[in-house]
C-alpha positions as CSV (number, residue, x, y, z in Angstrom):
1,X,-2.6,14.0,-9.5
2,X,-1.6,13.8,-5.4
3,X,-4.2,13.9,-2.5
4,X,-1.7,16.3,-1.2
5,X,-1.5,18.6,-4.2
6,X,-3.9,22.1,-4.4
7,X,-4.9,21.4,-7.6
8,X,-6.7,17.9,-6.1
9,X,-8.1,19.6,-2.8
10,X,-9.2,23.1,-4.6
11,X,-10.1,22.2,-8.3
12,X,-10.7,18.2,-9.1
13,X,-12.1,16.9,-5.6
14,X,-14.6,19.8,-5.5
15,X,-16.0,19.5,-9.2
16,X,-16.0,16.1,-9.0
17,X,-17.6,16.2,-5.6
18,X,-20.5,18.5,-6.9
19,X,-21.0,17.3,-10.0
20,X,-21.4,13.2,-8.5
21,X,-24.0,14.1,-6.1
22,X,-26.1,16.7,-8.9
23,X,-26.3,13.1,-10.6
24,X,-29.5,11.4,-9.9
25,X,-29.0,7.4,-11.4
26,X,-26.5,5.0,-10.4
27,X,-25.6,4.5,-13.8
28,X,-24.7,8.4,-14.2
29,X,-22.7,8.2,-11.4
30,X,-20.5,4.9,-12.4
31,X,-20.2,6.6,-15.3
32,X,-18.7,10.0,-13.5
33,X,-16.2,7.9,-11.3
34,X,-14.9,5.8,-14.2
35,X,-14.3,9.4,-16.1
36,X,-12.9,11.0,-13.0
37,X,-10.9,8.1,-12.2
38,X,-9.3,8.6,-16.0
39,X,-8.5,12.2,-15.3
40,X,-7.1,11.5,-12.4
41,X,-5.0,8.6,-13.4
42,X,-4.2,10.7,-17.2
43,X,-2.7,13.2,-15.1
44,X,0.2,11.9,-14.4
45,X,0.7,10.2,-18.3
46,X,-2.5,10.0,-20.1
47,X,-0.8,7.5,-22.3
48,X,-1.4,4.8,-19.4
49,X,-4.9,5.1,-19.4
50,X,-4.9,3.1,-22.3
51,X,-3.1,0.3,-20.1
52,X,-5.8,0.6,-17.6
53,X,-8.7,0.6,-19.9
54,X,-7.0,-2.3,-21.8
55,X,-6.8,-4.6,-18.6
56,X,-10.5,-3.5,-17.5
57,X,-12.0,-4.5,-20.6
58,X,-10.1,-7.7,-20.4
59,X,-11.2,-8.7,-16.5
60,X,-14.6,-7.6,-17.5
61,X,-14.7,-9.7,-20.6
62,X,-13.7,-12.9,-18.7
63,X,-16.3,-11.6,-15.8
64,X,-19.1,-11.8,-18.8
65,X,-17.6,-15.0,-19.8
66,X,-18.6,-16.7,-16.0
67,X,-22.1,-15.4,-16.5
68,X,-22.4,-17.5,-19.8
69,X,-21.1,-20.4,-19.2
70,X,-20.7,-23.4,-16.0
71,X,-18.1,-25.6,-18.5
72,X,-15.7,-26.5,-16.0
73,X,-13.1,-26.4,-18.9
74,X,-14.0,-22.7,-20.4
75,X,-14.5,-21.5,-16.7
76,X,-10.8,-22.6,-16.2
77,X,-9.8,-21.0,-19.4
78,X,-11.4,-17.6,-18.3
79,X,-9.5,-17.9,-15.1
80,X,-6.0,-18.5,-16.2
81,X,-6.1,-16.2,-19.7
82,X,-7.2,-13.0,-18.2
83,X,-4.8,-13.4,-15.4
84,X,-1.8,-14.3,-17.3
85,X,-2.6,-11.3,-19.4
86,X,-2.7,-9.1,-16.1
87,X,0.6,-10.5,-14.8
88,X,2.5,-10.2,-18.3
89,X,1.7,-6.7,-18.2
90,X,2.5,-5.9,-14.6
91,X,5.8,-8.5,-15.3
92,X,7.0,-6.4,-18.2
93,X,6.4,-2.6,-17.0
94,X,8.0,-3.5,-13.4
95,X,10.3,-6.6,-13.8
96,X,11.7,-6.8,-17.4
97,X,14.3,-4.5,-16.3
98,X,15.0,-5.9,-13.5
99,X,15.2,-9.5,-15.0
100,X,17.8,-8.8,-17.6
101,X,20.1,-6.8,-15.3
102,X,20.0,-9.8,-12.9
103,X,20.8,-12.5,-15.8
104,X,23.6,-10.2,-16.9
105,X,24.9,-9.7,-13.4
106,X,24.9,-13.8,-12.8
107,X,26.8,-14.5,-16.3
108,X,29.8,-12.0,-15.1
109,X,29.9,-13.7,-11.9
110,X,29.9,-17.3,-13.8
111,X,32.5,-15.6,-16.4
112,X,29.8,-16.2,-19.4
113,X,28.8,-13.4,-21.4
114,X,25.7,-12.1,-22.3
115,X,24.2,-9.1,-23.8
116,X,20.8,-9.3,-22.6
117,X,19.3,-5.7,-23.8
118,X,18.2,-3.8,-20.2
119,X,14.9,-2.5,-21.0
120,X,14.5,1.0,-19.8
121,X,10.7,1.0,-19.4
122,X,8.3,3.8,-17.3
123,X,6.6,2.1,-14.7
124,X,3.0,3.2,-14.7
125,X,1.7,4.6,-11.5
126,X,-0.6,2.3,-9.2
127,X,-0.1,-0.8,-11.9
128,X,0.2,-3.1,-9.1
129,X,-2.5,-2.2,-7.2
130,X,-5.0,-2.0,-9.8
131,X,-3.9,-5.7,-11.5
132,X,-4.4,-6.9,-8.1
133,X,-8.0,-5.4,-8.2
134,X,-8.7,-7.1,-11.8
135,X,-6.9,-10.3,-10.6
136,X,-9.1,-10.9,-7.3
137,X,-12.2,-9.8,-9.4
138,X,-11.6,-12.8,-11.7
139,X,-10.6,-15.5,-9.4
140,X,-13.4,-14.4,-6.9
141,X,-15.9,-15.0,-10.1
142,X,-14.0,-17.8,-10.6
143,X,-14.9,-19.4,-7.2
144,X,-18.2,-18.0,-6.8
145,X,-18.0,-15.4,-4.3
146,X,-19.0,-12.8,-6.3
147,X,-21.4,-12.6,-9.1
148,X,-19.8,-10.5,-12.0
149,X,-21.0,-7.5,-12.8
150,X,-22.7,-6.9,-16.4
151,X,-22.4,-3.2,-16.3
152,X,-18.8,-1.9,-18.1
153,X,-19.5,0.9,-16.0
154,X,-19.9,-0.4,-12.5
155,X,-16.7,-2.3,-13.3
156,X,-14.8,0.6,-14.8
157,X,-16.0,2.8,-11.7
158,X,-14.3,0.0,-9.4
159,X,-11.0,-0.3,-11.1
160,X,-10.6,3.2,-11.6
161,X,-11.9,4.7,-8.3
162,X,-9.7,7.6,-7.9
163,X,-9.4,7.0,-4.3
164,X,-7.8,3.9,-3.9
165,X,-6.4,3.8,-7.7
166,X,-2.6,4.4,-7.3
167,X,-1.5,3.5,-3.8
168,X,-4.4,1.4,-2.7
169,X,-5.5,-0.1,-0.3
170,X,-6.3,-3.3,-2.3
171,X,-10.3,-3.1,-2.2
172,X,-11.9,-6.4,-3.7
173,X,-14.8,-6.0,-5.9
174,X,-17.2,-8.0,-3.0
175,X,-16.2,-5.4,-0.3
176,X,-17.3,-2.5,-2.3
177,X,-20.0,-4.3,-4.8
178,X,-23.2,-3.4,-2.4
179,X,-22.1,0.4,-2.1
180,X,-21.7,0.5,-5.6
181,X,-25.0,-1.0,-6.3
182,X,-26.1,1.6,-3.6
183,X,-24.5,4.7,-4.9
184,X,-27.9,6.8,-5.8
185,X,-29.5,6.6,-2.2
186,X,-26.0,7.4,-0.5
187,X,-26.7,9.5,2.2
188,X,-24.6,12.4,1.5
189,X,-24.7,15.2,4.3
190,X,-23.3,11.7,6.8
191,X,-20.6,10.9,4.1
192,X,-19.4,14.6,3.9
193,X,-18.6,15.2,7.7
194,X,-17.1,11.8,8.4
195,X,-15.4,11.8,5.3
196,X,-13.9,15.2,5.5
197,X,-12.7,13.8,9.4
198,X,-11.2,11.4,8.0
199,X,-9.4,13.1,5.3
200,X,-8.3,15.8,7.9
201,X,-6.6,12.8,9.9
202,X,-5.0,11.5,7.4
203,X,-3.7,14.6,6.3
204,X,-2.1,15.5,9.7
205,X,-0.4,11.8,9.5
206,X,0.8,12.2,6.2
207,X,1.5,16.3,6.0
208,X,2.2,17.2,9.4
209,X,4.0,13.7,10.6
210,X,5.4,12.0,7.7
211,X,6.7,14.8,5.9
212,X,8.2,16.3,9.0
213,X,10.5,13.2,9.7
214,X,10.7,13.0,5.8
215,X,12.7,16.6,5.8
216,X,15.2,14.7,7.9
217,X,15.2,11.1,7.0
218,X,16.1,11.8,3.3
219,X,19.0,14.0,4.1
220,X,20.7,11.5,6.7
221,X,20.4,8.5,4.6
222,X,21.8,10.3,1.7
223,X,25.3,10.9,4.0
224,X,24.7,7.4,5.6
225,X,28.3,6.3,4.4
226,X,29.7,8.8,6.9
227,X,26.6,8.3,10.1
228,X,28.1,6.9,13.3
229,X,26.0,4.1,15.1
230,X,23.6,6.5,16.8
231,X,22.9,8.4,13.8
232,X,22.1,5.5,11.8
233,X,19.5,3.9,14.4
234,X,18.0,7.7,14.6
235,X,17.6,7.6,10.7
236,X,16.0,4.3,10.8
237,X,13.6,5.0,13.7
238,X,12.6,8.1,11.8
239,X,12.3,6.2,8.8
240,X,10.2,3.8,10.3
241,X,7.9,6.6,11.4
242,X,7.6,8.0,8.2
243,X,6.9,5.0,6.1
244,X,4.0,4.4,8.5
245,X,2.5,8.0,8.7
246,X,3.0,8.2,5.2
247,X,1.0,4.8,4.1
248,X,-1.6,5.0,6.7
249,X,-2.3,8.4,6.1
250,X,-2.7,7.9,2.9
251,X,-4.9,5.0,3.3
252,X,-7.2,7.0,6.1
253,X,-7.6,9.6,3.3
254,X,-8.4,6.9,0.8
255,X,-11.2,6.0,3.2
256,X,-12.8,9.5,3.8
257,X,-12.5,10.0,0.2
258,X,-14.5,7.3,-0.6
259,X,-17.1,8.0,1.9
260,X,-17.7,11.3,0.6
261,X,-18.6,9.3,-2.2
262,X,-21.0,6.6,-0.4
263,X,-18.5,4.0,-0.8
264,X,-16.5,2.4,2.2
265,X,-13.3,1.4,1.7
266,X,-11.7,-1.1,4.5
267,X,-9.3,-0.6,7.1
268,X,-5.7,-0.8,5.8
269,X,-3.4,-0.7,9.0
270,X,-4.4,-1.0,12.7
271,X,-1.4,0.3,14.6
272,X,0.8,-2.2,13.7
273,X,3.7,-0.8,16.0
274,X,1.2,-2.3,18.4
275,X,2.5,-5.8,17.2
276,X,3.7,-8.4,20.0
277,X,5.1,-10.8,17.1
278,X,5.4,-11.2,13.4
279,X,2.0,-12.4,12.7
280,X,0.2,-10.1,14.5
281,X,2.3,-7.7,12.6
282,X,1.2,-8.6,9.5
283,X,-2.5,-8.9,10.7
284,X,-1.9,-5.1,11.2
285,X,0.2,-3.8,8.5
286,X,-1.1,-3.2,4.9
287,X,-4.0,-5.5,5.8
288,X,-5.2,-5.4,2.4
289,X,-2.3,-6.7,0.9
290,X,-1.8,-9.3,3.8
291,X,-5.3,-10.6,3.7
292,X,-4.8,-11.0,-0.4
293,X,-1.5,-12.7,-0.4
294,X,-3.0,-15.0,2.2
295,X,-6.3,-15.7,0.5
296,X,-5.0,-15.9,-3.0
297,X,-1.2,-17.5,-3.0
298,X,-0.8,-18.6,1.1
299,X,-3.8,-21.0,1.0
300,X,-3.4,-22.0,-2.6
301,X,-0.5,-23.3,-2.2
302,X,-1.3,-25.4,0.8
303,X,-1.6,-23.0,3.8
304,X,-1.2,-24.7,7.2
305,X,-2.1,-28.1,5.6
306,X,0.5,-30.8,5.6
307,X,3.7,-31.2,7.2
308,X,5.3,-28.3,9.1
309,X,7.9,-28.4,6.6
310,X,5.3,-27.3,4.0
311,X,3.7,-24.7,5.9
312,X,7.4,-23.2,6.0
313,X,7.6,-23.2,2.3
314,X,4.3,-22.0,1.9
315,X,5.3,-18.7,4.0
316,X,8.7,-18.0,2.9
317,X,6.9,-18.3,-1.0
318,X,4.3,-15.8,-0.1
319,X,6.6,-13.7,1.6
320,X,9.0,-13.7,-1.2
321,X,6.4,-12.8,-3.6
322,X,5.2,-10.3,-1.4
323,X,8.7,-8.8,-1.1
324,X,9.3,-8.4,-5.2
325,X,5.4,-7.5,-5.5
326,X,6.8,-4.1,-3.7
327,X,9.6,-3.3,-6.2
328,X,12.5,-4.6,-8.8
329,X,15.0,-5.1,-6.5
330,X,16.9,-7.7,-4.8
331,X,16.5,-5.7,-1.5
332,X,12.4,-6.3,-1.8
333,X,13.7,-9.7,-2.2
334,X,15.5,-9.7,0.5
335,X,13.1,-8.0,2.8
336,X,10.8,-10.4,1.9
337,X,12.8,-13.2,2.9
338,X,13.8,-11.8,6.0
339,X,10.2,-11.4,7.1
340,X,9.3,-14.9,5.7
341,X,12.1,-16.1,8.1
342,X,10.4,-13.9,11.2
343,X,7.2,-15.7,10.3
344,X,8.7,-19.2,9.9
345,X,10.8,-18.7,13.6
346,X,7.8,-17.1,15.6
347,X,5.8,-20.4,14.2
348,X,8.8,-22.5,15.4
349,X,9.0,-20.8,18.7
350,X,5.6,-20.6,19.8
351,X,4.8,-24.0,19.9
352,X,7.8,-24.5,22.1
353,X,8.6,-22.2,24.5
354,X,6.3,-19.9,26.5
355,X,5.1,-16.7,26.0
356,X,7.7,-13.5,26.9
357,X,6.0,-10.6,28.9
358,X,3.6,-8.7,26.3
359,X,5.9,-5.3,26.7
360,X,9.0,-7.4,26.0
361,X,7.1,-9.1,23.1
362,X,6.5,-5.9,21.4
363,X,10.0,-4.3,22.0
364,X,11.4,-7.2,20.4
365,X,8.7,-7.3,17.5
366,X,9.4,-3.8,16.8
367,X,13.0,-3.9,16.8
368,X,12.7,-6.8,14.3
369,X,10.6,-4.7,12.2
370,X,13.1,-1.6,12.0
371,X,15.9,-3.6,11.5
372,X,13.8,-5.0,8.3
373,X,12.9,-1.7,6.8
374,X,16.5,-1.2,6.3
375,X,16.3,-3.5,3.2
376,X,13.0,-1.7,2.3
377,X,14.5,1.9,2.4
378,X,18.1,1.2,1.0
379,X,18.6,1.9,-2.8
380,X,20.8,-1.2,-3.1
381,X,22.6,-3.9,-1.1
382,X,25.5,-2.2,-0.4
383,X,23.7,0.3,1.4
384,X,21.8,-2.0,3.0
385,X,24.8,-3.8,4.5
386,X,26.5,-0.6,5.5
387,X,23.5,0.6,7.5
388,X,23.2,-3.1,9.1
389,X,27.0,-2.6,9.7
390,X,26.6,0.5,11.5
391,X,23.6,-0.4,13.6
392,X,25.1,-3.6,15.0
393,X,28.8,-2.6,15.2
394,X,29.3,0.2,17.2
395,X,30.9,2.4,14.5
396,X,32.1,6.4,15.0
397,X,31.1,9.0,12.5
398,X,28.7,12.1,11.7
399,X,25.8,12.8,14.3
400,X,24.3,15.7,12.3
401,X,23.6,19.4,14.3
402,X,19.8,19.0,14.0
403,X,19.9,15.9,15.8
404,X,18.2,16.8,18.5
405,X,15.0,18.3,16.8
406,X,15.1,15.2,14.7
407,X,15.4,13.1,18.0
408,X,12.5,15.0,19.1
409,X,9.9,14.7,16.5
410,X,10.8,10.9,16.0
411,X,9.9,9.9,19.6
412,X,6.7,11.8,19.2
413,X,5.8,10.4,15.9
414,X,6.6,6.8,17.5
415,X,4.4,7.0,20.5
416,X,1.5,8.8,18.5
417,X,1.8,5.4,15.9
418,X,2.3,3.2,19.5
419,X,-0.1,4.9,22.0
420,X,-2.7,7.1,19.7
421,X,-5.8,5.8,18.2
422,X,-5.6,4.8,14.8
423,X,-8.1,6.7,12.5
424,X,-11.0,3.9,12.8
425,X,-10.4,3.9,16.5
426,X,-10.8,7.3,16.4
427,X,-13.9,7.5,14.2
428,X,-15.7,4.9,16.3
429,X,-18.6,6.0,17.0
430,X,-18.4,9.0,15.0
431,X,-20.7,12.1,16.3
432,X,-20.2,16.1,15.0
433,X,-19.4,17.9,17.4
434,X,-18.1,21.5,17.1
435,X,-14.6,20.5,18.9
436,X,-13.9,17.6,16.3
437,X,-15.2,19.6,13.2
438,X,-13.0,22.5,14.6
439,X,-10.2,20.2,14.8
440,X,-10.6,18.9,11.4
441,X,-10.9,22.4,9.6
442,X,-7.3,22.9,11.7
443,X,-5.4,20.3,10.8
444,X,-6.4,20.6,7.2
445,X,-5.7,24.4,7.2
446,X,-2.6,23.8,8.4
447,X,-1.8,21.1,6.1
448,X,-2.7,23.0,3.0
449,X,-0.8,26.0,4.5
450,X,2.6,23.4,4.5
451,X,1.6,22.2,1.0
452,X,1.4,25.4,-0.7
453,X,5.1,25.9,1.3
454,X,5.9,23.3,-0.6
455,X,6.7,21.2,2.5
456,X,4.8,17.9,1.5
457,X,6.3,15.1,-0.4
458,X,5.2,12.5,-2.7
459,X,3.7,9.4,-1.5
460,X,6.3,6.7,-0.5
461,X,4.0,3.8,-1.9
462,X,3.5,5.5,-5.6
463,X,6.8,3.6,-6.1
464,X,5.4,0.2,-5.8
């Protein structure tokens, strides 16, 4: 089920909302959030609800175990065992086929004979996100950052919360624990108006901006082999805008839906194309993932401690794993390595040279990010190399007839990404006014009309 589907907007959401606020106790609302989360997830494929339920029970049991013992050895096992289970499940469903294909391809290059079976496993939507939810919960419980909940329904509501279940943001339990415990006293009226405004903002980003770009980007990149250098740059600039507004729009909608139910979901995007260096970009882009990678991987690896070489190693390992998290494809591995190299290069250069003018730093950072999106978007490495060759070696080719309209929409989108307020800036010191609510109603109306006309496309991050 998609946020931008008619069944969600006119059936699932109203029913879920009305019943939720008719319930009176915290326990009742936790149960209802859990049930609706499984209904939302099971709409895609009910079988995988069992997988999420199993992961939930394993992590919940580990949390109860932390409450029952202070023995260091037992606590270590309570940390390692459930995280191992989570990672094995994620590895099987997401990476088994990639691993066997890679081994077979490497063996062919070396002249060896291998016949490892390539498993064609269906990837459960959102498994990367809810796996990180359970892993961060276990790690925080082990470190003493949170007190594990005794309520299975509270934990079930946290893992299966429909607003952030299948494409994030990655919400740590400690970020939402207080709201989950206060759901019975949340302010419904304040949450409704602010939540609907966030929802409308996200609809504008996703349905009106991102999907308008997708209309061109998908067709242009499908014929990438015949594009000219100018056409290739325009296609990748369009994708740069599409990816941002698609994922930022989803995150804005997730925040709005959370607020409607009395739950504050943290900001996931902070205008990343304003960044003046690669480090700042990752403080602004997919904030929930970058902070999780920092706190649960980079810092445990050693972070900035030790020699410069060790710091660079930690940066590269973190970004390689972050790239692989996005998908079982060598293009994502290279994308992660590319950003690891950018971060290392920035750390090296910033310590030895003066600062560029801010406008130039932002331009350089933006171009470097666009180049990286080539690996993120390409279906395989040959496509990535072809796009990069066309971008940096002038080549003749096709410039489709709709280039003018595509170019105008791309320029407008990138200007919005750079200069317009993001959803959290727009809603700072939020006040209900007729103009704001009228604009929100208009955006929701236009978005619904476009959705009904089959203009909406699936969220890009569903595939991760």
